[in-house]
PLY file of the C-alpha trace (Angstrom):
ply
format ascii 1.0
element vertex 291
property float x
property float y
property float z
element edge 290
property int vertex1
property int vertex2
end_header
0.00 0.00 0.00
1.66 3.19 -1.18
5.34 3.09 -0.23
4.67 1.22 3.02
5.85 -2.40 2.91
4.50 -3.15 6.40
0.95 -1.84 6.40
-0.97 -4.86 5.06
0.45 -7.30 7.61
0.41 -4.81 10.47
-3.17 -3.67 9.90
-4.34 -7.30 9.78
-2.49 -8.01 13.03
-4.04 -4.97 14.67
-7.52 -6.03 13.60
-7.02 -9.32 15.42
-5.00 -8.20 18.44
-5.87 -4.61 19.36
-6.78 -3.97 22.97
-10.34 -2.83 23.56
-9.69 0.60 25.02
-12.61 3.02 25.42
-10.86 5.96 23.78
-10.38 3.84 20.64
-14.04 2.96 20.20
-16.02 4.49 17.31
-18.17 6.54 19.68
-15.21 8.05 21.55
-15.40 11.84 21.60
-12.50 14.06 20.61
-12.37 15.29 24.21
-12.10 11.74 25.55
-9.23 11.07 23.15
-7.44 14.26 24.16
-7.82 13.33 27.84
-6.45 9.85 27.17
-3.44 11.11 25.25
-2.45 13.53 28.01
-2.97 10.90 30.71
-0.93 8.34 28.77
2.17 10.55 28.71
4.78 8.61 30.72
2.01 6.51 32.30
0.97 2.92 31.45
-2.51 2.04 30.25
-3.28 -0.03 33.36
-2.97 3.05 35.55
-4.63 5.42 33.12
-7.79 3.40 32.46
-9.52 3.83 35.86
-8.42 7.47 36.07
-9.73 8.18 32.58
-13.06 6.52 33.34
-13.51 8.56 36.53
-12.52 11.77 34.75
-14.93 11.22 31.87
-17.80 10.40 34.21
-17.31 13.69 36.00
-16.33 15.87 33.03
-17.66 14.36 29.79
-17.11 17.63 27.89
-14.58 20.48 28.05
-17.33 22.82 29.26
-18.00 20.58 32.27
-14.38 20.88 33.39
-14.01 24.55 32.48
-16.60 25.58 35.06
-14.63 23.96 37.91
-11.63 25.44 39.74
-8.30 24.04 38.60
-7.78 22.48 42.02
-10.56 20.01 41.31
-8.63 18.76 38.29
-5.59 18.24 40.53
-7.77 16.43 43.08
-9.24 14.10 40.45
-5.78 13.42 39.05
-5.12 11.58 42.31
-1.88 9.55 42.16
-1.51 9.37 38.38
1.79 11.26 38.54
3.13 14.41 36.91
0.14 16.46 38.13
1.01 19.46 35.98
-0.87 17.52 33.33
-4.07 18.04 35.29
-3.56 21.79 35.16
-2.83 21.55 31.44
-6.08 19.67 30.84
-8.01 22.24 32.85
-6.39 25.05 30.85
-7.17 23.14 27.63
-10.83 22.91 28.63
-11.09 26.64 29.26
-9.28 27.47 26.02
-11.56 25.14 24.06
-14.61 26.83 25.56
-13.28 30.36 25.03
-11.82 29.95 21.54
-13.56 26.96 19.97
-17.14 27.12 21.25
-16.60 24.15 23.51
-15.53 21.76 20.76
-12.06 20.24 20.53
-10.50 21.74 17.38
-9.79 19.39 14.51
-6.72 21.01 12.95
-3.20 20.15 13.99
-2.28 23.83 14.31
-5.20 24.62 16.63
-4.53 21.55 18.73
-0.84 22.40 18.97
-1.81 25.83 20.34
-3.69 24.33 23.30
-1.93 24.54 26.69
0.42 21.62 27.28
-0.24 19.98 23.91
2.94 19.04 22.08
3.60 17.85 18.56
2.88 14.20 19.27
-0.38 14.83 21.15
-1.65 17.24 18.50
-0.93 14.73 15.72
-2.50 11.87 17.68
-5.74 13.74 18.41
-5.99 15.13 14.88
-5.54 11.61 13.54
-7.50 9.44 16.00
-10.36 11.85 16.66
-10.74 13.46 13.25
-9.17 11.06 10.76
-6.38 13.44 9.82
-3.33 12.17 7.99
-0.45 12.83 10.38
2.79 11.07 11.26
2.62 10.01 14.91
5.95 9.49 16.61
5.76 8.27 20.18
8.38 6.11 21.88
6.82 2.86 20.68
6.55 3.98 17.05
10.12 5.25 17.00
11.38 1.90 18.32
9.42 -0.14 15.76
10.66 2.00 12.88
14.25 1.92 14.16
14.23 -1.85 14.16
12.07 -2.69 11.16
13.26 -0.03 8.75
16.59 1.33 9.98
18.02 -1.91 11.38
19.04 -0.67 14.81
17.71 -1.88 18.14
16.83 1.54 19.54
16.10 4.97 18.08
18.16 8.05 18.98
17.52 9.53 22.42
15.64 12.46 20.90
13.53 12.44 17.71
15.37 13.44 14.54
14.30 14.99 11.27
15.13 11.70 9.54
12.67 9.83 11.79
9.93 12.32 11.01
10.58 12.07 7.29
10.54 8.27 7.47
7.25 8.26 9.40
5.70 10.65 6.90
6.89 8.58 3.94
5.19 5.49 5.36
1.78 7.13 5.84
-0.88 5.48 3.68
-2.40 7.94 1.21
-5.93 7.39 2.51
-6.42 9.41 5.70
-8.67 6.83 7.36
-6.15 4.07 6.72
-3.33 6.36 7.86
-5.06 6.92 11.20
-5.47 3.19 11.69
-1.85 2.61 10.68
-0.77 5.11 13.34
-2.53 3.36 16.17
-1.56 -0.08 14.85
2.17 0.61 14.89
1.86 2.13 18.37
0.12 -1.05 19.54
2.82 -3.23 18.01
5.47 -1.35 19.97
3.47 -1.56 23.17
2.63 -5.27 22.99
5.21 -7.02 20.79
8.20 -4.88 19.82
8.91 -3.88 23.40
12.07 -2.18 24.59
13.67 -5.02 26.54
11.97 -8.24 25.43
10.69 -8.03 21.84
8.51 -11.01 20.93
9.79 -11.39 17.38
8.06 -14.76 16.95
4.71 -12.96 17.34
5.55 -9.98 15.14
3.57 -9.67 11.89
6.44 -7.87 10.15
9.31 -10.00 11.48
10.17 -11.23 7.98
10.66 -7.62 6.88
12.46 -6.38 9.99
15.94 -5.16 9.10
17.18 -5.52 12.67
16.03 -9.14 13.00
17.36 -10.05 9.57
20.74 -8.59 10.54
20.92 -10.90 13.56
19.63 -8.40 16.12
22.89 -6.46 16.62
23.15 -4.96 20.08
22.77 -1.22 20.40
22.86 1.19 23.30
19.34 1.30 24.64
17.36 3.27 27.15
18.73 3.20 30.69
17.11 0.72 33.02
14.83 2.35 35.51
16.04 2.03 39.07
14.52 3.27 42.29
14.08 6.80 41.01
11.10 7.73 43.18
11.73 6.78 46.81
13.36 9.61 48.72
13.12 12.08 45.85
11.46 15.49 45.73
8.79 13.87 43.54
7.85 11.58 46.40
7.66 14.48 48.83
5.55 16.50 46.40
3.23 13.53 46.05
2.76 13.23 49.78
2.08 16.94 50.17
-0.48 16.87 47.37
-2.14 13.79 48.88
-2.85 15.72 52.09
-4.36 18.61 50.14
-6.43 16.35 47.89
-7.94 14.56 50.88
-8.78 17.77 52.71
-12.12 19.53 52.27
-10.56 22.96 52.69
-7.28 24.76 53.41
-4.69 22.82 55.40
-2.56 24.23 58.24
1.17 24.19 57.61
1.68 21.90 60.60
-0.32 19.18 58.85
1.97 19.38 55.83
5.08 19.30 57.99
4.18 15.81 59.21
4.47 14.19 55.78
8.28 14.30 55.53
10.98 14.26 58.17
13.62 16.35 56.37
12.61 20.03 56.55
14.85 21.43 53.78
13.67 18.90 51.22
10.07 19.29 52.39
10.15 23.07 52.02
11.82 22.79 48.63
9.08 20.43 47.43
6.35 22.69 48.76
7.90 25.74 47.13
8.05 23.86 43.83
4.35 22.95 44.07
3.50 26.59 44.67
5.69 27.70 41.75
3.99 25.16 39.47
0.56 26.46 40.37
-0.46 23.19 42.02
-0.78 24.67 45.53
-2.10 28.01 46.71
-0.57 29.56 49.85
-3.20 31.52 51.80
-2.71 34.77 53.70
-3.56 33.02 56.97
-0.63 30.62 56.55
-2.69 27.65 55.30
-2.36 25.89 51.96
-4.95 24.58 49.50
-5.36 23.27 45.98
-5.69 26.11 43.46
-9.08 27.78 43.29
0 1
1 2
2 3
3 4
4 5
5 6
6 7
7 8
8 9
9 10
10 11
11 12
12 13
13 14
14 15
15 16
16 17
17 18
18 19
19 20
20 21
21 22
22 23
23 24
24 25
25 26
26 27
27 28
28 29
29 30
30 31
31 32
32 33
33 34
34 35
35 36
36 37
37 38
38 39
39 40
40 41
41 42
42 43
43 44
44 45
45 46
46 47
47 48
48 49
49 50
50 51
51 52
52 53
53 54
54 55
55 56
56 57
57 58
58 59
59 60
60 61
61 62
62 63
63 64
64 65
65 66
66 67
67 68
68 69
69 70
70 71
71 72
72 73
73 74
74 75
75 76
76 77
77 78
78 79
79 80
80 81
81 82
82 83
83 84
84 85
85 86
86 87
87 88
88 89
89 90
90 91
91 92
92 93
93 94
94 95
95 96
96 97
97 98
98 99
99 100
100 101
101 102
102 103
103 104
104 105
105 106
106 107
107 108
108 109
109 110
110 111
111 112
112 113
113 114
114 115
115 116
116 117
117 118
118 119
119 120
120 121
121 122
122 123
123 124
124 125
125 126
126 127
127 128
128 129
129 130
130 131
131 132
132 133
133 134
134 135
135 136
136 137
137 138
138 139
139 140
140 141
141 142
142 143
143 144
144 145
145 146
146 147
147 148
148 149
149 150
150 151
151 152
152 153
153 154
154 155
155 156
156 157
157 158
158 159
159 160
160 161
161 162
162 163
163 164
164 165
165 166
166 167
167 168
168 169
169 170
170 171
171 172
172 173
173 174
174 175
175 176
176 177
177 178
178 179
179 180
180 181
181 182
182 183
183 184
184 185
185 186
186 187
187 188
188 189
189 190
190 191
191 192
192 193
193 194
194 195
195 196
196 197
197 198
198 199
199 200
200 201
201 202
202 203
203 204
204 205
205 206
206 207
207 208
208 209
209 210
210 211
211 212
212 213
213 214
214 215
215 216
216 217
217 218
218 219
219 220
220 221
221 222
222 223
223 224
224 225
225 226
226 227
227 228
228 229
229 230
230 231
231 232
232 233
233 234
234 235
235 236
236 237
237 238
238 239
239 240
240 241
241 242
242 243
243 244
244 245
245 246
246 247
247 248
248 249
249 250
250 251
251 252
252 253
253 254
254 255
255 256
256 257
257 258
258 259
259 260
260 261
261 262
262 263
263 264
264 265
265 266
266 267
267 268
268 269
269 270
270 271
271 272
272 273
273 274
274 275
275 276
276 277
277 278
278 279
279 280
280 281
281 282
282 283
283 284
284 285
285 286
286 287
287 288
288 289
289 290
């Protein structure tokens, strides 16, 4: 199909093996897809799914979220991690209401202009929600293309112009097929062509994979994740936010001081939360989620 030697086999594999995820269903709204894409940044599907379902029950449209204070978005984000994303989604909702009459915009340029929406997310939403023909380059796609087409085990640490040009050259000409190709190659990277343990025997394009045909030469890969959370400022921030999420109103400073034994690190984490707009310091010395 077009200049893409992989699409026929990959699309057939996706038809048979795709996970049934609610944001992929035909009746999924553009807003639900945007929410899923932001939640899925650096977060696995198993953690995102219950959070997405709760979010969509409470705020099924951008207008529903836009009427709430931003602190409610942070509260609903719960322990999903990287809570700045909650503020970005809240800002997206308000921008969509103010500039787009409450409807998620369909063009890549308008999506890219939304708060916190980067190139990948804009392309994904334009493609998956509106059937646009866009090259989608997430970590999984980059790894599949590096192996299958370029013949190396891992892609460069940061996306390159050559990767973008390759992804664009492989897009099927038909926009509907291109959108399905985009999600199919993402799914292949997530389920089969994984970073550490690729299941080549299950891969629908194994016979065309340059890396496998070359004998799977070793290549410097992504660093293994160690214990990068325990004892870090991220952990302290998470504990401080947990207290504020569980509270019905402002919290005295003494209550926050109990969450971490080391005062310098605790104050640094609290200051960072305030600077990020995730916590509001009050004139009476208490703290709360943003209003």
